[in-house]
ZAMARGU-4260 file (C-alpha; in steps of 0.2 Angstrom, whole numbers, plus 5000, padded with zeros to 4 digits):
<rodrens>
0) 4999/5000/5000 | 5007/5018/4995 | 5014/5028/5010 | 5006/5044/5017 | 5015/5058/5010
5) 5014/5076/5012 | 5008/5079/4995 | 4992/5073/5000 | 4974/5083/4997 | 4966/5086/5013
10) 4947/5079/5011 | 4933/5092/5011 | 4918/5091/5023 | 4905/5101/5030 | 4907/5111/5047
15) 4900/5101/5062 | 4895/5105/5081 | 4903/5101/5097 | 4899/5083/5102 | 4887/5078/5091
20) 4897/5083/5074 | 4887/5082/5059 | 4874/5071/5066 | 4861/5085/5067 | 4862/5088/5048
25) 4853/5074/5041 | 4836/5070/5036 | 4830/5057/5049 | 4817/5050/5037 | 4830/5049/5021
30) 4847/5050/5027 | 4853/5046/5010 | 4847/5062/5003 | 4859/5072/5013 | 4874/5060/5009
35) 4869/5063/4991 | 4867/5079/4993 | 4886/5082/5001 | 4892/5072/4987 | 4886/5085/4973
40) 4893/5097/4985 | 4911/5092/4991 | 4914/5080/4976 | 4920/5062/4974 | 4926/5060/4994
45) 4921/5070/5010 | 4922/5067/5028 | 4908/5069/5042 | 4912/5070/5059 | 4898/5058/5069
50) 4896/5056/5087 | 4906/5038/5086 | 4920/5044/5076 | 4925/5052/5059 | 4918/5044/5042
55) 4922/5045/5024 | 4911/5044/5011 | 4916/5039/4992 | 4905/5042/4978 | 4914/5041/4960
60) 4917/5024/4951 | 4937/5026/4952 | 4937/5027/4971 | 4924/5012/4973 | 4934/5002/4962
65) 4949/5006/4975 | 4940/5002/4991 | 4934/4986/4985 | 4953/4979/4985 | 4951/4966/4998
70) 4970/4967/5000 | 4970/4985/5007 | 4950/4986/5014 | 4939/4974/5024 | 4920/4975/5028
75) 4918/4983/5045 | 4903/4982/5056 | 4899/4999/5059 | 4887/5008/5070 | 4871/5004/5062
80) 4876/4984/5059 | 4881/4985/5076 | 4864/4989/5082 | 4858/4977/5070 | 4869/4965/5080
85) 4857/4965/5095 | 4844/4955/5085 | 4854/4944/5074 | 4872/4942/5084 | 4884/4935/5072
90) 4873/4930/5057 | 4882/4931/5040 | 4878/4948/5037 | 4882/4957/5053 | 4898/4947/5059
95) 4914/4951/5061 | 4927/4944/5049 | 4936/4933/5062 | 4919/4927/5072 | 4920/4908/5069
100) 4902/4908/5067 | 4903/4916/5050 | 4916/4906/5044 | 4905/4889/5048 | 4888/4895/5042
105) 4897/4903/5025 | 4904/4886/5022 | 4889/4876/5025 | 4877/4887/5018 | 4887/4890/5001
110) 4881/4873/4992 | 4863/4878/4996 | 4864/4893/4987 | 4872/4884/4972 | 4863/4882/4953
115) 4856/4866/4957 | 4848/4870/4971 | 4841/4888/4965 | 4834/4880/4950 | 4827/4866/4961
120) 4815/4881/4969 | 4808/4886/4955 | 4792/4879/4955 | 4787/4886/4974 | 4794/4904/4969
125) 4782/4901/4952 | 4768/4898/4965 | 4769/4913/4976 | 4771/4923/4960 | 4756/4916/4954
130) 4747/4920/4972 | 4752/4939/4968 | 4744/4938/4951 | 4729/4930/4955 | 4725/4944/4969
135) 4727/4958/4956 | 4716/4949/4944 | 4702/4947/4955 | 4703/4964/4963 | 4701/4972/4946
140) 4708/4986/4936 | 4701/5000/4946 | 4709/4994/4963 | 4725/5003/4969 | 4739/4992/4975
145) 4750/4997/4988 | 4766/4991/4976 | 4779/4989/4991 | 4767/4980/5003 | 4762/4967/4990
150) 4780/4962/4985 | 4784/4962/5003 | 4772/4948/5006 | 4778/4941/4990 | 4797/4940/4995
155) 4794/4937/5012 | 4783/4921/5008 | 4794/4916/4992 | 4810/4915/5005 | 4800/4905/5019
160) 4794/4893/5008 | 4809/4891/4998 | 4820/4892/5011 | 4812/4883/5026 | 4796/4876/5021
165) 4787/4888/5031 | 4770/4897/5025 | 4766/4914/5031 | 4752/4914/5017 | 4753/4932/5017
170) 4740/4935/5004 | 4727/4926/5014 | 4727/4940/5028 | 4723/4959/5028 | 4737/4963/5038
175) 4755/4960/5036 | 4762/4946/5048 | 4767/4956/5063 | 4787/4950/5057 | 4786/4963/5045
180) 4781/4977/5056 | 4795/4972/5069 | 4807/4971/5055 | 4805/4987/5049 | 4804/4996/5063
185) 4819/4985/5072 | 4830/4991/5055 | 4824/5008/5057 | 4827/5009/5076 | 4844/5002/5071
190) 4848/5015/5059 | 4843/5029/5070 | 4853/5023/5086 | 4868/5021/5075 | 4867/5040/5072
195) 4863/5047/5087 | 4876/5050/5102 | 4874/5036/5116 | 4872/5049/5130 | 4855/5053/5122
200) 4848/5036/5126 | 4841/5042/5141 | 4829/5053/5130 | 4823/5039/5120 | 4815/5026/5133
205) 4799/5022/5123 | 4808/5019/5107 | 4822/5007/5117 | 4807/4997/5124 | 4799/4996/5107
210) 4817/4991/5099 | 4818/4976/5110 | 4800/4971/5109 | 4802/4969/5090 | 4818/4959/5092
215) 4808/4947/5103 | 4796/4946/5089 | 4809/4943/5076 | 4816/4930/5087 | 4801/4922/5091
220) 4795/4920/5074 | 4811/4911/5069 | 4810/4900/5084 | 4794/4894/5077 | 4800/4889/5060
225) 4815/4881/5068 | 4804/4870/5082 | 4790/4866/5067 | 4805/4858/5057 | 4811/4849/5073
230) 4794/4842/5076 | 4790/4838/5058 | 4807/4831/5049 | 4808/4833/5030 | 4819/4827/5016
235) 4818/4843/5007 | 4835/4849/5004 | 4833/4868/5008 | 4842/4880/5018 | 4835/4876/5035
240) 4841/4857/5031 | 4857/4865/5026 | 4859/4871/5044 | 4853/4859/5054 | 4861/4844/5045
245) 4876/4852/5037 | 4895/4851/5044 | 4909/4862/5042 | 4919/4855/5029 | 4934/4865/5038
250) 4931/4861/5055 | 4917/4848/5057 | 4906/4858/5068 | 4887/4861/5067 | 4877/4876/5068
255) 4871/4879/5086 | 4850/4882/5087 | 4856/4901/5092 | 4865/4903/5077 | 4851/4895/5065
260) 4839/4907/5072 | 4851/4921/5070 | 4854/4917/5051 | 4834/4913/5049 | 4831/4932/5054
265) 4845/4937/5043 | 4839/4928/5028 | 4822/4934/5032 | 4828/4953/5034 | 4841/4953/5021
270) 4833/4942/5006 | 4814/4950/5007 | 4818/4969/5011 | 4829/4970/4995 | 4822/4961/4984
275) 4805/4967/4985 | 4813/4985/4983 | 4821/4979/4966 | 4804/4975/4960 | 4796/4990/4968
280) 4808/5001/4958 | 4808/4990/4942 | 4790/4993/4939 | 4789/5012/4945 | 4805/5014/4932
285) 4796/5004/4918 | 4779/5013/4920 | 4789/5030/4919 | 4799/5025/4903 | 4785/5017/4890
290) 4798/5013/4878 | 4806/5001/4889 | 4790/4994/4897 | 4784/4990/4878 | 4799/4981/4874
295) 4799/4972/4890 | 4782/4966/4886 | 4788/4961/4868 | 4802/4952/4876 | 4796/4946/4891
300) 4802/4927/4886 | 4820/4934/4883 | 4828/4935/4901 | 4842/4943/4895 | 4832/4960/4893
305) 4822/4957/4909 | 4839/4955/4917 | 4843/4971/4908 | 4830/4980/4918 | 4834/4973/4934
310) 4852/4978/4932 | 4849/4995/4927 | 4835/4998/4941 | 4847/4992/4954 | 4861/5004/4945
315) 4848/5018/4947 | 4840/5012/4964 | 4851/5002/4974 | 4841/4995/4988 | 4858/4994/4999
320) 4863/5012/4994 | 4880/5012/5005 | 4893/4998/5009 | 4906/5000/5022 | 4924/4996/5021
325) 4939/4999/5033 | 4957/5001/5029 | 4969/4989/5033 | 4983/5001/5035 | 4989/5020/5032
330) 4989/5026/5015 | 4982/5035/5001 | 4966/5035/4992 | 4966/5040/4973 | 4984/5044/4976
335) 4983/5060/4985 | 4968/5058/5000 | 4975/5052/5016 | 4966/5037/5025 | 4972/5030/5041
340) 4971/5012/5046 | 4955/5006/5054 | 4948/5023/5045 | 4930/5019/5040 | 4923/5023/5023
345) 4907/5020/5016 | 4904/5018/4997 | 4889/5028/4992 | 4884/5016/4976 | 4868/5028/4975
350) 4880/5041/4969 | 4894/5030/4961 | 4882/5020/4950 | 4878/5036/4941 | 4895/5043/4938
355) 4894/5053/4922 | 4914/5047/4919 | 4905/5029/4916 | 4888/5034/4909 | 4891/5052/4902
360) 4876/5063/4899 | 4863/5047/4902 | 4869/5042/4920 | 4853/5047/4928 | 4842/5041/4913
365) 4835/5024/4912 | 4842/5014/4898 | 4841/4995/4901 | 4851/4993/4886 | 4867/4997/4892
370) 4864/4982/4904 | 4862/4970/4892 | 4876/4955/4893 | 4888/4963/4880 | 4886/4978/4886
375) 4888/4974/4904 | 4902/4965/4901 | 4912/4979/4892 | 4906/4992/4906 | 4914/4980/4919
380) 4930/4978/4910 | 4932/4996/4906 | 4926/5002/4925 | 4928/4988/4937 | 4916/4988/4953
385) 4905/5002/4944 | 4890/4990/4946 | 4890/4984/4968 | 4871/4983/4974 | 4875/4964/4980
390) 4892/4971/4990 | 4909/4967/4986 | 4922/4953/4989 | 4920/4938/5001 | 4906/4947/5011
395) 4895/4949/4996 | 4878/4944/4996 | 4878/4925/4997 | 4859/4925/4992 | 4860/4934/4974
400) 4857/4918/4964 | 4840/4917/4976 | 4835/4934/4973 | 4839/4936/4955 | 4829/4920/4950
405) 4815/4926/4960 | 4815/4943/4952 | 4815/4935/4935 | 4802/4925/4939 | 4791/4937/4945
410) 4795/4951/4932 | 4789/4938/4918 | 4774/4933/4926 | 4767/4950/4929 | 4774/4957/4912
415) 4765/4942/4903 | 4749/4946/4910 | 4745/4963/4915 | 4747/4981/4909 | 4751/4993/4923
420) 4748/5009/4927 | 4750/5024/4940 | 4736/5026/4951 | 4739/5044/4951 | 4746/5050/4936
425) 4754/5065/4947 | 4763/5053/4958 | 4780/5062/4963 | 4794/5050/4966 | 4801/5047/4984
430) 4810/5036/4993 | 4806/5027/5009 | 4823/5022/5018 | 4827/5009/5032 | 4841/4999/5032
435) 4837/4997/5013 | 4827/5009/5001 | 4810/5006/4994 | 4798/5018/4983 | 4787/5028/4996
440) 4767/5028/4993 | 4769/5021/4976 | 4752/5012/4970 | 4748/5007/4951 | 4734/4997/4945
445) 4734/4981/4937 | 4724/4977/4920 | 4723/4959/4914 | 4730/4958/4896 | 4725/4947/4882
450) 4707/4949/4888 | 4709/4936/4900 | 4697/4933/4915 | 4705/4929/4933 | 4698/4910/4930
455) 4707/4911/4914 | 4722/4918/4921 | 4721/4904/4936 | 4721/4891/4922 | 4736/4897/4913
460) 4747/4899/4928 | 4743/4882/4934 | 4747/4875/4917 | 4730/4871/4912 | 4720/4876/4895
465) 4708/4889/4895 | 4692/4887/4886 | 4685/4905/4883 | 4670/4915/4877 | 4672/4930/4867
470) 4673/4943/4883 | 4681/4959/4878 | 4687/4969/4893 | 4682/4986/4895 | 4680/5000/4907
475) 4665/4999/4920 | 4651/5009/4913 | 4649/5024/4922 | 4637/5025/4936 | 4620/5033/4933
480) 4620/5028/4913 | 4606/5018/4908 | 4606/5003/4900 | 4610/5003/4878 | 4623/4999/4866
485) 4640/4998/4873 | 4652/5010/4870 | 4670/5015/4876 | 4676/5032/4879 | 4696/5033/4883
490) 4704/5049/4887 | 4722/5056/4891 | 4722/5071/4901 | 4736/5082/4913 | 4725/5096/4917
495) 4708/5089/4916 | 4701/5096/4901 | 4700/5080/4890 | 4693/5070/4905 | 4679/5085/4905
500) 4676/5082/4888 | 4676/5063/4888 | 4661/5066/4903 | 4653/5076/4891 | 4652/5063/4876
505) 4647/5049/4890 | 4633/5060/4895 | 4626/5065/4878 | 4628/5045/4873 | 4613/5041/4883
510) 4603/5052/4873 | 4608/5042/4859 | 4604/5026/4867 | 4621/5020/4871 | 4627/5016/4887
515) 4646/5022/4889 | 4661/5020/4898 | 4674/5031/4903 | 4693/5026/4909 | 4710/5034/4904
520) 4720/5027/4889 | 4734/5018/4902 | 4719/5006/4906 | 4717/4998/4889 | 4735/4995/4882
525) 4734/4979/4872 | 4715/4978/4875 | 4705/4990/4863 | 4687/4984/4861 | 4681/4976/4844
530) 4663/4975/4848 | 4659/4993/4850 | 4662/5010/4844 | 4678/5019/4852 | 4681/5036/4856
535) 4697/5041/4861 | 4700/5060/4867 | 4718/5067/4872 | 4730/5080/4870 | 4747/5084/4866
540) 4759/5091/4878 | 4775/5098/4870 | 4773/5084/4858 | 4770/5071/4871 | 4756/5062/4876
545) 4747/5065/4894 | 4755/5055/4908 | 4739/5044/4908 | 4742/5040/4889 | 4759/5037/4888
550) 4760/5018/4891 | 4746/5016/4878 | 4753/5029/4864 | 4770/5019/4866 | 4760/5002/4865
555) 4752/5007/4848 | 4769/5015/4840 | 4775/4997/4844 | 4763/4987/4833 | 4769/4980/4818
560) 4754/4972/4806 | 4735/4974/4809 | 4734/4970/4828 | 4720/4984/4828 | 4709/4976/4814
565) 4690/4978/4820 | 4692/4992/4831 | 4681/5006/4824 | 4686/5021/4833 | 4686/5041/4833
570) 4698/5053/4839 | 4696/5072/4845 | 4712/5081/4850 | 4715/5095/4861 | 4732/5107/4858
575) 4738/5124/4861 | 4744/5133/4846 | 4759/5141/4855 | 4767/5126/4852 | 4767/5127/4834
580) 4779/5113/4828 | 4770/5100/4838 | 4752/5107/4838 | 4741/5092/4840 | 4755/5079/4837
585) 4748/5066/4847 | 4731/5065/4843 | 4734/5065/4824 | 4746/5052/4827 | 4735/5041/4834
590) 4721/5044/4823 | 4733/5039/4809 | 4743/5025/4818 | 4727/5016/4823 | 4721/5015/4804
595) 4737/5009/4799 | 4737/4994/4811 | 4720/4988/4804 | 4708/5001/4813 | 4692/5007/4806
600) 4689/5026/4807 | 4672/5031/4811 | 4673/5049/4807 | 4686/5065/4802 | 4697/5069/4816
605) 4691/5083/4828 | 4703/5097/4835 | 4701/5112/4847 | 4713/5125/4850 | 4712/5127/4869
610) 4721/5145/4868 | 4705/5152/4858 | 4694/5146/4874 | 4681/5137/4864 | 4684/5120/4867
615) 4668/5115/4873 | 4659/5124/4858 | 4672/5114/4845 | 4669/5098/4855 | 4652/5100/4853
620) 4651/5104/4835 | 4660/5090/4832 | 4650/5079/4841 | 4634/5084/4833 | 4640/5088/4817
625) 4653/5073/4814 | 4654/5061/4828 | 4635/5055/4830 | 4630/5054/4812 | 4644/5043/4810
630) 4639/5032/4824 | 4622/5032/4817 | 4628/5027/4799 | 4638/5013/4804 | 4627/5006/4819
635) 4610/5013/4815 | 4599/5023/4828 | 4599/5014/4843 | 4582/5010/4851 | 4578/5019/4867
640) 4589/5036/4862 | 4582/5048/4874 | 4583/5067/4869 | 4574/5074/4884 | 4582/5084/4898
645) 4593/5073/4908 | 4592/5079/4925 | 4577/5078/4937 | 4576/5090/4951 | 4567/5090/4969
650) 4570/5105/4979 | 4571/5101/4998 | 4579/5109/5013 | 4589/5097/5025 | 4608/5100/5026
655) 4620/5089/5018 | 4635/5089/5007 | 4648/5080/4996 | 4665/5078/4995 | 4677/5080/4979
660) 4688/5066/4976 | 4701/5072/4963 | 4712/5083/4974 | 4715/5083/4994 | 4715/5096/5007
665) 4726/5110/5012 | 4728/5124/5023 | 4732/5142/5021 | 4745/5148/5031 | 4746/5167/5027
670) 4742/5178/5013 | 4746/5196/5010 | 4744/5209/4995 | 4761/5211/4986 | 4756/5228/4977
675) 4752/5246/4981 | 4737/5254/4978 | 4734/5259/4959 | 4743/5245/4951 | 4735/5229/4947
680) 4733/5218/4962 | 4745/5204/4965 | 4744/5192/4980 | 4755/5180/4988 | 4748/5164/4998
685) 4756/5153/5007 | 4748/5133/5008 | 4753/5119/5020 | 4751/5104/5010 | 4742/5089/5013
690) 4754/5075/5021 | 4763/5066/5008 | 4762/5078/4995 | 4777/5085/4989 | 4783/5097/4974
695) 4799/5100/4964 | 4805/5117/4962 | 4795/5123/4945 | 4780/5112/4948 | 4762/5119/4948
700) 4748/5119/4961 | 4731/5114/4955 | 4718/5122/4965 | 4699/5118/4964 | 4690/5135/4965
705) 4673/5139/4969 | 4663/5151/4959 | 4663/5170/4964 | 4648/5172/4976 | 4642/5186/4966
710) 4640/5174/4952 | 4630/5161/4963 | 4618/5174/4969 | 4614/5179/4952 | 4609/5161/4947
715) 4599/5158/4962 | 4590/5174/4960 | 4586/5170/4942 | 4579/5154/4946 | 4570/5163/4962
720) 4579/5151/4974 | 4581/5155/4992 | 4597/5154/5000 | 4593/5138/5011 | 4586/5128/4995
725) 4594/5110/4993 | 4592/5101/4978 | 4592/5082/4975 | 4597/5077/4958 | 4592/5061/4949
730) 4599/5058/4931 | 4599/5041/4920 | 4612/5048/4912 | 4631/5050/4917 | 4634/5066/4926
735) 4647/5073/4936 | 4634/5083/4948 | 4631/5075/4966 | 4616/5063/4964 | 4601/5055/4974
740) 4607/5065/4989 | 4601/5082/4995 | 4614/5096/4993 | 4612/5114/4996 | 4610/5124/4980
745) 4623/5136/4983 | 4635/5122/4984 | 4630/5114/4967 | 4631/5131/4959 | 4646/5137/4967
750) 4658/5120/4968 | 4653/5108/4954 | 4649/5120/4938 | 4657/5132/4928 | 4645/5147/4930
755) 4658/5158/4919 | 4663/5146/4905 | 4656/5154/4888 | 4639/5147/4881 | 4641/5134/4867
760) 4633/5133/4853 | 4622/5119/4857 | 4618/5126/4874 | 4611/5143/4864 | 4601/5132/4852
765) 4592/5124/4869 | 4589/5140/4875 | 4582/5143/4858 | 4572/5129/4860 | 4564/5134/4876
770) 4562/5152/4871 | 4542/5154/4870 | 4542/5170/4856 | 4549/5168/4837 | 4559/5184/4841
775) 4569/5178/4854 | 4571/5160/4846 | 4577/5170/4831 | 4589/5179/4840 | 4598/5164/4849
780) 4599/5156/4833 | 4609/5170/4825 | 4619/5170/4841 | 4622/5152/4837 | 4627/5153/4821
785) 4638/5167/4813 | 4637/5180/4826 | 4645/5166/4839 | 4662/5170/4838 | 4661/5190/4839
790) 4646/5190/4851 | 4648/5176/4862 | 4667/5169/4861 | 4676/5183/4862 | 4664/5193/4874
795) 4665/5177/4884 | 4643/5177/4886 | 4638/5164/4898 | 4622/5154/4898 | 4619/5165/4914
800) 4620/5182/4903 | 4609/5176/4891 | 4594/5171/4902 | 4597/5188/4911 | 4598/5195/4894
805) 4583/5185/4886 | 4567/5180/4895 | 4567/5161/4894 | 4556/5149/4907 | 4572/5136/4907
810) 4571/5122/4920 | 4584/5123/4932 | 4589/5104/4929 | 4590/5110/4910 | 4601/5125/4916
815) 4613/5114/4925 | 4614/5100/4910 | 4620/5114/4900 | 4635/5118/4911 | 4653/5111/4912
820) 4660/5102/4928 | 4670/5114/4938 | 4689/5111/4934 | 4705/5114/4943 | 4716/5129/4940
825) 4735/5128/4938 | 4747/5140/4947 | 4766/5140/4946 | 4771/5137/4964 | 4783/5153/4968
830) 4793/5143/4982 | 4806/5129/4982 | 4805/5114/4994 | 4822/5117/5001 | 4814/5131/5011
835) 4799/5121/5018 | 4795/5104/5010 | 4778/5106/5017 | 4775/5121/5011 | 4771/5130/4995
840) 4767/5146/4988 | 4757/5156/4975 | 4759/5172/4967 | 4744/5178/4956 | 4736/5193/4949
845) 4719/5195/4953 | 4709/5196/4937 | 4694/5210/4939 | 4690/5218/4923 | 4674/5226/4915
850) 4663/5211/4906 | 4663/5213/4889 | 4646/5204/4889 | 4638/5217/4901 | 4650/5233/4904
855) 4639/5237/4921 | 4647/5222/4929 | 4664/5216/4932 | 4671/5199/4924 | 4680/5190/4939
860) 4693/5176/4938 | 4685/5161/4946 | 4702/5154/4952 | 4710/5170/4956 | 4694/5178/4965
865) 4693/5162/4975 | 4711/5163/4981 | 4709/5178/4986 | 4694/5176/4997 | 4705/5164/5007
870) 4713/5170/5024 | 4725/5161/5036 | 4716/5144/5044 | 4705/5141/5028 | 4704/5125/5018
875) 4706/5122/5001 | 4708/5107/4988 | 4723/5105/4981 | 4737/5093/4972 | 4753/5095/4963
880) 4754/5094/4944 | 4773/5092/4937 | 4779/5106/4927 | 4787/5099/4908 | 4803/5092/4909
885) 4811/5107/4900 | 4806/5121/4914 | 4817/5112/4926 | 4835/5121/4935 | 4849/5112/4926
890) 4856/5098/4935 | 4873/5106/4935 | 4871/5122/4947 | 4886/5128/4937 | 4876/5130/4921
895) 4872/5149/4917 | 4854/5153/4917 | 4844/5169/4911 | 4826/5171/4917 | 4814/5182/4908
900) 4796/5187/4916 | 4783/5201/4920 | 4772/5202/4934 | 4765/5186/4943 | 4775/5178/4929
905) 4790/5179/4941 | 4782/5165/4951 | 4792/5152/4946 | 4808/5160/4946 | 4806/5164/4963
910) 4807/5146/4966 | 4822/5144/4956 | 4832/5159/4965 | 4827/5153/4982 | 4833/5134/4977
915) 4849/5142/4971 | 4852/5153/4988 | 4848/5136/4997 | 4863/5129/4986 | 4876/5142/4990
920) 4872/5141/5008 | 4878/5124/5008 | 4894/5129/4998 | 4888/5125/4981 | 4897/5133/4966
925) 4884/5144/4955 | 4884/5148/4938 | 4877/5165/4933 | 4860/5169/4935 | 4853/5184/4926
930) 4833/5188/4928 | 4826/5202/4918 | 4808/5207/4926 | 4795/5220/4920 | 4783/5229/4931
935) 4774/5245/4932 | 4786/5254/4944 | 4798/5252/4959 | 4785/5257/4971 | 4768/5249/4963
940) 4772/5231/4959 | 4792/5227/4960 | 4786/5210/4967 | 4797/5202/4982 | 4809/5217/4981
945) 4817/5214/4998 | 4820/5195/4994 | 4828/5198/4977 | 4839/5212/4984 | 4847/5199/4998
950) 4848/5186/4986 | 4858/5200/4974 | 4868/5205/4988 | 4875/5187/4990 | 4877/5183/4971
955) 4863/5172/4968 | 4856/5182/4955 | 4857/5198/4945 | 4842/5208/4942 | 4838/5218/4928
960) 4821/5227/4930 | 4812/5237/4916 | 4797/5249/4923 | 4784/5253/4911 | 4774/5268/4920
965) 4789/5275/4929 | 4805/5283/4924 | 4819/5276/4935 | 4839/5276/4932 | 4838/5259/4936
970) 4830/5252/4921 | 4842/5262/4910 | 4826/5269/4900 | 4819/5251/4896 | 4800/5251/4896
975) 4798/5232/4894 | 4809/5216/4897 | 4812/5214/4878 | 4820/5232/4878 | 4832/5227/4893
980) 4836/5210/4884 | 4843/5222/4869 | 4850/5234/4880 | 4861/5221/4889 | 4862/5210/4873
985) 4881/5209/4874 | 4883/5201/4892 | 4865/5190/4888 | 4875/5183/4872 | 4890/5179/4881
990) 4880/5169/4893 | 4871/5161/4879 | 4888/5156/4870 | 4895/5149/4887 | 4879/5137/4888
995) 4866/5147/4896 | 4848/5141/4898 | 4833/5152/4894 | 4816/5152/4905 | 4802/5163/4899
1000) 4786/5165/4910 | 4773/5176/4905 | 4759/5179/4894 | 4759/5175/4876 | 4763/5193/4871
1005) 4778/5192/4882 | 4783/5176/4876 | 4783/5181/4857 | 4792/5198/4861 | 4806/5188/4871
1010) 4806/5176/4857 | 4809/5189/4842 | 4821/5200/4855 | 4832/5185/4860 | 4834/5179/4843
1015) 4841/5196/4837 | 4852/5195/4851 | 4859/5178/4846 | 4859/5178/4829 | 4862/5197/4825
1020) 4850/5213/4822 | 4847/5208/4803 | 4841/5191/4808 | 4824/5188/4799 | 4808/5181/4805
1025) 4809/5165/4799 | 4827/5163/4804 | 4822/5168/4822 | 4808/5153/4819 | 4820/5141/4814
1030) 4834/5145/4828 | 4820/5145/4841 | 4812/5128/4835 | 4830/5121/4836 | 4833/5126/4855
1035) 4816/5125/4862 | 4815/5113/4876 | 4833/5111/4876 | 4840/5127/4880 | 4824/5137/4879
1040) 4809/5133/4890 | 4794/5143/4891 | 4778/5143/4902 | 4766/5155/4894 | 4747/5157/4898
1045) 4734/5170/4893
</rodrens>
């Protein structure tokens, strides 16, 4: 080993506190996050001072390889494993290298983990995998699956059955076996005890008592397994037999009962915790990467690709994210870092396995192909020890062959028979950490493939043949729809718009004699029905499908022949014309590819531009003029079609309410006005998120609003309803309204319908039908015709406006049926979770302007007026929605960024700067950040001025302002941000040439103006519009990200 020299490089690390060192720095729920954060900050190696001594953390492949040298380093039993020894003593995982029992157990058990023995466990592994598959099949496609719980049951049952012929029968009980809970708590507390100073134990009496009770539960369970085998001897050649009957070939000794119990617990802990985590991570990654998922299903019988998926999963998400090593003598690490004899050093596999030196720019991407056998072998030769999820050297995991075969069997069984989708498409990936890691709160749903029934699956898994009838799998018919011809409606939607359109189509279907079922596209991969019409309603997001349509989109793109023969379909698509290069890309592609793969198009593709605000009118016009005529032409007019109003109303006065299910309850922490009198009012609101709801900087918060009180009162006055009136809604058609229970009319009008949505042409014609005099009918028919765009759409005239303008005896039920359901509104989060992960702030402009429909009234924004009505302590319904991938901070904090916004468009950038300020406070190096911000004046609406001044003082950001209403030397005479960009063009161009990324947030006009001006800055003042557009299309979503709104 090299000698320690004076040329060594000091190992960096964060400052600590007296006595406790860095122990208080850690995220107690997720310590790995702290280790990785320090690795990003301090580089390939750093030191930490802990209560029980100094430790080193290595995070590069090169240093990990060096630390795996068995001649220089050994496995330590550190503080955490030392605590685990309290439960398993000198078992294989926790024994010191020189303890006799480790050598005896290792030599006795090695043959039991040989290839022949493991292959002999195939049938029992398959049996437990089949139990899991049948459970999911029988629960059906709408049942949320707690993934980690069910995989924990699977791996525990598999290990107990294969290794010791003991059945926990976890799938036959609602509650997990007490062993599992005790084991999780024991491991968590072992980790906590290892991190905190011994002197603090007096403050943890309850935790200590529970810790020893958990150990007793573990040992009692293992003792029961051992006693059962002794009472009923078996000829099975499993691990328990090996431990009971085996002799150490070196010493001739047998394992004592106590040692057998120690190792039984060790197997049950190590063997099932890690494999259940691996499977959970694997299915999450596959669902989030549809192309890999599709290939996995196509090649499910090709075990090399399944193995590659498992390798790549363990590379990105090692279930044992750190392993320890101890130096045998003094020397240098990496040729420069001093390391003393007996110094403990941890290999941070969660970081070294994503080392860009090995994997390049895709280091953090999920790419199973790089782990196929040939590539894996090449990487192993070029970068030894780049992949170490099973440990290293003689102390590496003895059960690796067992875990590998089990995982491959489970993957194959599940991928062959199910399509999987996220239960919540907006699920934010988080990790739960004990001694191992797993996804936290990860739920998915399982949809049987190949039109199987659970009974047919049972026959298939048992090796029997199935006799089947024609039973196309479709979604459950929406509640309330009466019997009729079947129709399937599938939607892809991130914001809820396409889901609302699907609901509208289902409601209308009953009027045409159809019983429509509704479900998201991710639930029908490989399973489009052929015995009924199919409607697909989906959007494009930057040219990509919605989250709950991505698996379907990937699947349909992977078809090769006429697999969709017999499918009769129609497509309607939503898009936003600002994304001109990808406008309607997904619905157009779906429409063409389904036909190319054998489908029969029922009618012309329908499209709407949500930027124009006429999506409901466009959709209804497509329905009436294109879709339903095509349905009737192919299938005929359905018997029992009912064109009468669909909602029956009974007014009563008991008190009751209903709950919304699409969002969760949050609490307002504080709110304040940000602007001075005379400026367009802008407000700040801080919200405490529901437990378990997390966000990333740049994400949106969706808020389910209520209609402004004045609009609700207008509607109640129009129908002569008292303030305490209740309504009981009965409907024989699908509806988003609460049915069959008395609900306050105010609640229905305030919370369930959109009163401010412009009237649709169909809605206006309904009013014309209800009008009594011919003059009114004629005026309404004109408004639904050529006058619709200028008089209704542009002026945002609502059904309620028309009822107030014309004397029409419209029933209240018909009025409700003409209104779309209430939708959530999305707002950019203006904070960073690094400040407080449980709180999010919003920054918004209160929309209030003269109504174009009636100048005597104000047009009030539904979402912003609702937010403005809230005060501290009020509750609201929210959910986090992820931003598109491009609108994220660069992973490399040294990358320069240029942010451009005006008014409340600064919201995401406040979060960006907060995040970078937190990184700077931790010692990270930051690239230049320039923020171009436009407002009226420094004393009017210069939002968060004090905060930005402080960030500017410490070097986090350089704010360049433009004041449109006030002359001030600070803005260099620039009225708008475009002017300021041009004024500072040399600096902007220099940053761009150094790799800067640009982010723009604001109105559409601001987005267009900034694009044009920045194009001139980069390309030159003489650049043409066509040249700027070509440049913009090339850099968009790579180095130029926009978030524009109307």
